[in-house]
N, C-alpha and C positions, 0 to 999 in steps of 0.2 A: 504494500500500500504506500502510495506516495503522498506525503503531507507537505504542503508548501507554506512557508512562513508568512505571518502577518503580524502587525502590531496588536498586542492583546489588551483586553480590558473592555467590558461591555460599554463603558462610557468614554472610551478613547476617541479622539478626533479622527475622522476618516480622511482619506486623501482628498475627497471632494468637500470636506469641511462640514461635518455633521455627526450624528451619533449612530452607533451600531444598533441593529434591530434584533429580533428574535426569529427563531425558525431557521430554515435553510432553503437554498435553491439547488436545482439539479439540472444538468444537461446530459443527454443520452444519445448514443449512436453518433453518426457523423461521417463525413466524406474522408477517405474513400473506403467506407464500409467497416464499421466497428460496432461491437455491442457494449462498449465501455460506458459507464455512468460516472460522472464527476459531481462532486458536492461542494458547495460553498456554505459554510456556517456563518450566518449573519451576525452572531455575537462578536466575532473577531475577524471576519472576512478571510479566515483560513480555508484552504481548498484541499481536497483529497480525491483520489480515485478509489471507488468502492469495490468491494468484492462482488457485489450484486451486478448482474449484467442483463441486458435486454434478452428476450426470448429468441430474437432473430437479429443478427447483425445487419444494419441497414443505415441509409442516410436519407436526408430530406424528409424526416418524419416531423410531425407537429406535436405540440404538448399543451396540456391544460391541467387544472388542478381542482379536485373536489375538496375545497376548503383546506383544513389542516389534516386531512385524513389520507388522501391518495393523490398521486400524480398519474397522468396518462400520457403515453406516447403512441401516436396513431399514424398509420400509413407509412410511406417511404418507398425507397428504391433499393433493390438488391441486384448486384451484378450477376448477370447470367439468367436472372429471373424476370427483372423489370419491376413494374409497379406492384406493391403489395397492399393488402388491407389489414395487416396485423395490428392488433392493439395490445399494448402492454400496460399493466397496472402496477404502480410502485407504492408500497406501503410505507408511509412516513414513520410509523411507530417502530419499525425495526430495520429500515433501509433494505427491504427485500423487494424483489421484482419477479413477475411472472406474467404469462399471457392472461388477458382479461377474458371474461365469460363470453364476450362477443367481439366482432370485428367491424370495421367500416363496411357499409353496404357495397361500396365500389372501391377497388384498388386505386391508389393514386399517390403522388408525392407532391411536396411543396404546398400542401394545404395549410390552413391557419387554424389554430385552436384558441378558444376562449371559453369562459365558464360563467354560468348564472349561479354564483354563490356555491352552495353545497347541494344543488338539486340537479342541474344538467350541464353537460359539456356540449359545445358546438364546434363543428369542423367545417370550414368553408373553403371553397375554391381550390381544389386540387388540380393538377395538370390535366386530368381526364374528365373532371366535372367542375369547370371553371366558374360557374355561378351557383352551383348546388350547395345547400347547407345540410349537413347531417347532424343528428342530435343524439347524445348519449344520456340515458337515464342513470344517474349515479346510484339509484337504489338497487339496480340489478345489471347494470352495464349494457342493457338493450340499446341498440344503435340502429337508426333508420333515417333516411332522407325525409325532410319536412317539405310541405307544399310551398311556403314562401322561399324565394330564391333571391340572391343578390341581383341588382339591376343590370349587371354587366360582368364580364370576365374580370375577376380580381385575384387570379392565381399569383402567389408570392406577396400578398398584401400583409400589412401589419394588423394585429388584432389585440384588442384590450376590452375590458368591460367595466362599467359602473356596477358594482355588485348588486344583484337582485333587480336591477333596473333595465339595463340595455347593454348590448354588445356593439362594438364598432369595428368595421373593416375598412382599412385605409390604404389607398394606392394599389399597386400591383397591376395585374392584367397586361395590357399592351403599353405600360408605363403611363399611368393616369394619376390625377390629383384627387380623385373622388373619395368621399367618405360615405359609407353605407352603414345604416344603423338598424339593429334588430331589437325590437321591443320585447323584453322577456315575458310580458304579461300575456301575449298572444302570438309571439314569433313573427309578427308583421315586420317586414324588412323593406327599407327604401333609402335612396340617396338623400342626404341632407344638403342644405345650401352651402355650408362651410366646406372648404377644401384644404388639402395640404398646400404648403408654400411652393412646392415643385411637383411636376409629374415624376413619380418615383415608383420603382418596383424593387423586390428583394430587400424589403426593410423589416425592421422588428418593432414590437410594441410591448408596453407594460402600463400599469396603472398605479396611481397613488390613491389607494382606497376608493372612496366615493367622491374624491375631489377633482382629479384630472387624469387623462390618459396621455401617453407619449408615444410618438412614432419616430424612430431614429435610424440613421444610416440609409443604405440602399444604393441604387444606381439611378442617375438622372441625365444622361446615361452612364457617365463615369461614376466612380465611388464618391459618396458624399459623407460629410461628417455632421450634417444638419440634424437637429431635433425639433420636431413640431409638438406643440402642447395643445390638447383639447380640454377646455373647461367644461366639466359635466353639468354645470348649472345652466348653461345656455348653448353648449356645443361650439362656442367660439374657438377658433383654431388659428394659431400663429406660430412662426418659428421663434425659438428662444435664442438668446445670445450665446449661452454656453454650447459647446459642440462636443462630439466624441473626440477622443484623443487622437484617433486615426480614422481617416475616411475609409469606409468599408461597406460591403453589402453582406447580406445574410446574417446580420446580428440577431441574437436571440435576447429577449427581455425577461428579466426576473425582478420581483419586487419584494422587499422586506416590509410588508404591510404598508404603513404610512410614513416610513422612515426614509427609505432610499430605493432607487431603481438601479439595476445592474444590466449592462450591455455586454454580451459575451459571444464567443464562438462565431465571430464574423470572419470575413475574408477581404483583405489580408489581415495579418496579425491575429491568427486564429486563437491563440492562447490568451490574448489581452482581455482584461475585464475592466470596463469603465463603470464608475459609480456616480449616479446623479443624486445629490442631496435634495430631498423634496422641500426642505425649508427655504431654499433659495435657488434651486436648479443648478447650482455649481456642479460641474462634471469633470472628473479626472480619472486616469488609470490608477488602480490600486496595485500594491506590491504583489499580491497573490495572482496566480495565473491558472488557467485550465490547460489540459493537454491539447495538442495542436490539431483539432478537428473543427470543421465548420459544417453547416447544414444539419444542426442537431435539434432534437426536441428539448423543450425547456419547461419546467414546472416548479412551483414553489409551495412550501408548506406554511408560509407566513401570511395566512389569509386574514384580512381585516376589512370588514364591511362598513367601517365608519368613515 
């Protein structure tokens, strides 16, 4: 097991200027085909490679989280096989992983995952179903496509959610600036008036509790370091001044509740982890790193619906 150092202490100042949170974030799989799962402990930002592995080595899978109980990695690509519908379920209580009780309805990679609190996970816009949304019932892992769809192709979009309220799908597709919103009360889905600051695809997303969502990195068409912020109170969206430490695409987003967001597993600089302090949006690389894969599934146990 590899443990990578960090400055310790739950109230130590972070590289981005803020406090450390609780819980942990995980990234799994990755290019060019691994079953590895890495963990970042938010109490001190230390990272390690776990003994647990995915049930199937693959890359370009998506992730989401059932509150503080389980993480999910769905879909992806396997060399020699192609698109897969595999779904893995990661138990936060013991850092164990195995195949979930169900799979995606349709095999695909580069879909985007987000969650409605502790009730449902949503998977949107894989390469083979670019506007379809599939829904996983966390009570039994049953997964099926829903009738509402995205208004356009949004493959490789960013995804984040205002817990128990709505999910947001941002950019992707043929390189667009569109933001599409899924109302969790009835799954109705439609584009909103607000847009990203640039036409962007291959970007990542994360949320600060019920306050705001962030879309970061991507291709516009070259690699970008920009971060856009969506205010959940009115959906207003604008680029923020802080940027990622390195312009890159395929970043994955993790959040330590309402404390900080983490951008990781992008390309280039696959192992670099950037941290955004939610108190002021300052963003900088931390000392700890992940192993050098990109195109990974990401999920976090630090659920906070406030």
